C-alpha positions in Angstrom: 62.6 3.6 -26.6 63.9 4.3 -30.1 65.8 7.7 -31.2 63.4 8.7 -33.4 60.5 8.3 -30.8 62.5 10.1 -28.6 63.1 13.1 -31.4 59.2 13.4 -31.7 58.6 13.6 -27.9 61.3 16.0 -27.4 60.3 18.3 -30.4 56.5 18.6 -29.0 57.7 19.8 -26.0 57.4 24.0 -25.0 59.8 25.7 -26.1 61.3 26.4 -22.6 61.2 22.6 -21.8 63.2 22.0 -25.4 65.8 24.6 -24.2 66.4 22.6 -20.7 66.6 19.6 -22.5 69.4 21.1 -25.3 71.4 22.4 -22.4 71.4 19.7 -20.5 72.4 17.7 -23.6 75.1 19.6 -24.6 76.5 19.7 -21.2 77.1 16.0 -21.6 79.5 16.8 -25.0 81.1 20.0 -22.7 81.0 19.5 -19.4 81.1 22.6 -17.1 84.7 23.9 -16.2 83.9 26.2 -13.5 87.4 28.5 -14.3 86.0 29.2 -17.5 82.7 30.0 -16.2 83.9 32.2 -13.5 85.8 33.8 -16.3 83.0 34.6 -18.0 80.8 35.7 -15.5 83.9 38.4 -14.2 83.3 40.2 -17.6 79.8 40.0 -17.9 79.7 41.5 -14.7 82.4 44.9 -15.6 80.6 44.8 -19.0 77.4 45.2 -17.0 79.2 47.7 -14.8 80.5 49.8 -17.8 77.3 49.9 -19.3 75.8 51.0 -15.8 78.4 53.8 -15.1 78.4 55.4 -19.0 81.8 54.3 -19.6 80.3 52.7 -22.8 77.3 53.0 -25.0 74.9 50.0 -25.8 75.0 49.1 -29.8 71.1 47.9 -31.0 71.6 44.7 -32.1 70.0 45.4 -35.3 72.6 47.9 -36.1 74.9 45.7 -35.2 73.5 43.2 -37.8 73.1 45.9 -40.3 76.7 46.4 -40.2 77.7 42.9 -40.0 75.1 42.2 -43.3 77.2 44.9 -45.3 80.4 44.0 -44.3 79.1 40.4 -45.9 77.4 42.3 -48.6 74.5 40.9 -48.4 
């Protein structure tokens, strides 16, 4: 199968299947490192615990993006 044909077929897939395909392809370029995955999982769990315990306050995404836009002068 030619690359162009493959691309055409891939872009016709439903969004969720395209996302799985992209993830699978990216993993072939950047193999998963279990130690890095474990470290990020620990960070995510700690952050969730902090949020649930009220030690940190969530900031709405739009507020974050607005702050970034202001800093960039956009």
